[in-house]
PAZATOR-115376 format. One line per 8 residues: their letters; for each residue x, y, z of N, C-alpha, C. Coordinates in steps of 0.1 Angstrom, whole numbers, plus 5000, padded with zeros to 4 digits. Atoms other than C-alpha are relative to their C-alpha. Layout:
// residues N
A) X:Y:Z:X:Y:Z:X:Y:Z; ...
// end
This chain:
// residues 83
XXXXXXXX) 4988:4998:5008:9440:7266:5221:5000:5014:4995; 4999:4986:5004:9452:7299:5208:5003:5000:4984; 4997:4997:5014:9449:7310:5171:5000:5015:4997; 5000:4985:5004:9452:7343:5153:4989:5001:4989; 5011:4998:5010:9422:7356:5134:5003:5014:4993; 4998:4987:5007:9427:7383:5107:4988:5002:4992; 5013:4997:5007:9396:7400:5093:5004:5014:4992; 4996:4989:5008:9401:7424:5064:4989:5009:4995
XXXXXXXX) 5010:4990:5006:9383:7455:5049:4989:5002:5009; 5012:4998:4992:9347:7457:5061:4998:4991:5012; 5002:5010:4989:9351:7427:5084:5007:5003:5013; 4993:4997:4988:9375:7442:5109:4992:5004:5012; 5009:4997:4989:9347:7456:5131:4995:4988:5008; 5005:5012:4994:9337:7420:5138:5010:4993:5010; 4990:5006:4990:9369:7413:5159:4996:5003:5014; 5003:4997:4986:9366:7411:5196:5003:5014:5005
XXXXXXXX) 4998:4986:4994:9362:7444:5215:5013:5001:5005; 4987:4997:4995:9394:7461:5222:5011:4996:4990; 4990:5004:5010:9412:7447:5191:5004:5013:4992; 4994:4989:5008:9435:7472:5174:5005:4994:4987; 4996:5004:5013:9441:7468:5137:4990:4989:4994; 5008:5010:5007:9428:7438:5117:5002:4985:5005; 4998:5014:4995:9439:7408:5138:5000:4999:5014; 5001:5002:4986:9434:7393:5172:5004:4985:5003
XXXXXXXX) 4998:5013:4994:9447:7363:5192:4988:4996:5007; 5013:5005:4994:9417:7342:5202:5003:4986:5006; 5001:5013:4995:9412:7312:5224:4987:4993:4994; 5010:5008:5006:9391:7285:5207:5001:4986:5006; 5000:5014:4996:9380:7250:5217:5006:4991:4989; 4995:5011:5009:9397:7219:5202:4988:4996:4991; 5010:5004:5009:9378:7209:5171:4992:5012:4993; 5007:4989:5005:9367:7244:5162:5003:5001:4985
XXXXXXXX) 4998:4999:5014:9362:7249:5124:4999:5015:4996; 5001:4986:5005:9364:7281:5103:4985:5004:5000; 5015:4997:5000:9325:7279:5099:4996:5004:5015; 5005:4997:4986:9320:7278:5137:5006:5014:5005; 4994:4987:4996:9344:7307:5142:4993:5012:4993; 5008:4990:5009:9326:7327:5114:4987:5003:5008; 5012:4999:4993:9294:7321:5133:5002:5007:5013; 4997:4994:4987:9309:7329:5167:5002:5015:5000
XXXXXXXX) 4996:4986:5002:9322:7363:5154:4988:5007:4994; 5012:4994:5006:9288:7370:5138:5002:5006:4986; 4997:4996:5014:9302:7374:5103:4988:4996:4992; 5011:5003:5010:9275:7376:5076:5006:4990:4991; 4994:5010:5009:9281:7344:5055:5003:5005:4986; 4997:4995:5014:9279:7363:5022:5012:5009:5000; 4988:4992:4999:9308:7385:5035:5012:4993:5002; 4989:5008:4998:9331:7356:5040:5005:4994:4987
XXXXXXXX) 4997:5005:5013:9343:7353:5004:5013:4991:5000; 4987:5007:5000:9379:7343:5009:5005:4996:5013; 4996:5005:4987:9389:7321:5038:5013:4991:4998; 4988:5007:5000:9425:7310:5044:5004:4995:5014; 4994:5005:4987:9441:7289:5071:5014:4998:4997; 4986:5000:5002:9478:7294:5072:5004:5002:4985; 4998:4997:5014:9477:7308:5037:4994:4991:4990; 5006:5010:5009:9458:7279:5022:4986:5002:5000
XXXXXXXX) 5014:4997:5003:9424:7285:5006:4991:4989:5006; 5009:5010:4995:9395:7267:5024:4986:5003:4993; 5013:4998:5007:9365:7264:5000:4988:5000:5009; 5012:5001:4991:9330:7269:5014:4996:4986:5003; 5003:5014:4997:9324:7231:5012:5008:4994:5011; 4990:5007:4990:9353:7224:5036:5000:5009:5013; 4999:4991:4988:9347:7253:5061:4994:4994:5013; 5007:5006:4989:9325:7232:5084:5007:4987:5004
XXXXXXXX) 4993:5012:4997:9348:7202:5084:5015:5001:5003; 4985:4998:4998:9384:7215:5084:5002:5006:5014; 4998:4996:4987:9394:7218:5120:5013:5009:5002; 4988:4991:4997:9418:7245:5134:5009:4994:5010; 4990:5005:4990:9449:7237:5154:5007:5011:5006; 4992:4990:4992:9470:7255:5180:5010:5008:4990; 4991:4991:5007:9489:7284:5163:4995:5003:4986; 5005:4997:5013:9468:7285:5131:4997:5015:4999
XXXXXXXX) 5004:4986:5003:9462:7318:5114:4988:4999:4990; 5012:5000:5008:9427:7322:5100:4998:5014:4994; 5002:4986:5006:9423:7351:5075:4988:5000:4991; 5013:4999:5008:9390:7362:5059:4998:5013:4994; 5002:4988:5008:9383:7387:5032:4986:5000:4995; 5014:4999:5006:9349:7400:5020:5001:5000:4985; 5000:4999:5015:9340:7400:4983:5007:5013:4996; 4994:4988:5005:9361:7425:4963:4992:5006:4990
XXX) 5008:4993:5010:9343:7452:4944:5008:5012:4996; 4993:4988:5005:9354:7481:4924:4998:5001:4985; 5002:4998:5015:9356:7494:4889:5012:5005:4994
// end
């Protein structure tokens, strides 16, 4: 099934090769979870601070059980820092 993955700030380089910008269309297997896709992309777990599926926050405790569906948009942000 096809989903859209959006990685922001320092996470953009983890998108598949050839991706322009901060998002990519990806083929994933049925039953794929945000946690599985985070692992597949090689994202450092501590850098996946804010995870949303279709604009709805997915807490860390639900990332391994919430399955993705055809057409979903998975967006991930690293921790925000600044002063």
